[in-house]
C-alpha positions in Angstrom: 35.7 -4.1 -7.0 33.5 -1.0 -7.5 32.1 -2.5 -10.7 31.1 -5.7 -8.9 29.4 -3.8 -6.0 27.6 -1.5 -8.4 26.3 -4.5 -10.4 25.0 -6.2 -7.2 23.2 -3.0 -6.1 21.8 -2.4 -9.5 20.5 -6.0 -9.6 18.9 -5.7 -6.2 17.1 -2.4 -7.2 16.0 -4.0 -10.4 14.6 -7.1 -8.6 12.8 -4.8 -6.1 11.2 -2.8 -8.8 10.1 -5.8 -10.8 8.5 -7.3 -7.7 6.7 -4.2 -6.4 5.6 -2.2 -9.4 3.1 -4.7 -10.8 1.6 -5.1 -7.3 1.2 -1.3 -7.0 -0.4 -1.1 -10.4 -2.8 -4.0 -9.8 -3.8 -2.9 -6.3 -7.3 -1.5 -5.9 -6.2 1.0 -3.2 -8.1 2.3 -0.3 -11.7 3.2 -0.7 -12.6 5.7 2.0 -16.1 6.1 3.4 -17.4 9.6 4.2 -19.3 8.6 7.4 -18.6 6.2 10.2 -22.0 4.7 10.0 -21.7 3.8 6.3 -18.3 2.4 6.9 -19.4 0.3 9.9 -22.3 -1.2 7.8 -20.1 -2.0 4.9 -17.4 -3.6 7.2 -20.1 -5.7 8.9 -21.4 -6.8 5.5 -18.0 -7.7 4.0 -16.3 -8.9 7.2 -13.4 -6.5 6.7 -11.7 -4.5 9.5 -12.1 -0.8 9.9 -9.3 1.8 10.0 -10.1 5.2 11.4 -7.9 8.1 10.2 -8.2 11.4 12.0 -5.9 14.2 13.1 -5.9 17.7 14.5 -3.7 20.8 14.1 -4.1 22.3 17.5 
């Protein structure tokens, strides 16, 4: 029984890796802009949404 469960888990992990690793390698990633104005102009030009990322350590 343990052998059967182990094989199913191993197969699931293998399929997950085969499906996600190529997508991660081929992805172009996030290209951050340094200023809000430049990002807004680029987003308006390309029609893509904007994501603002900020934090504080009060």
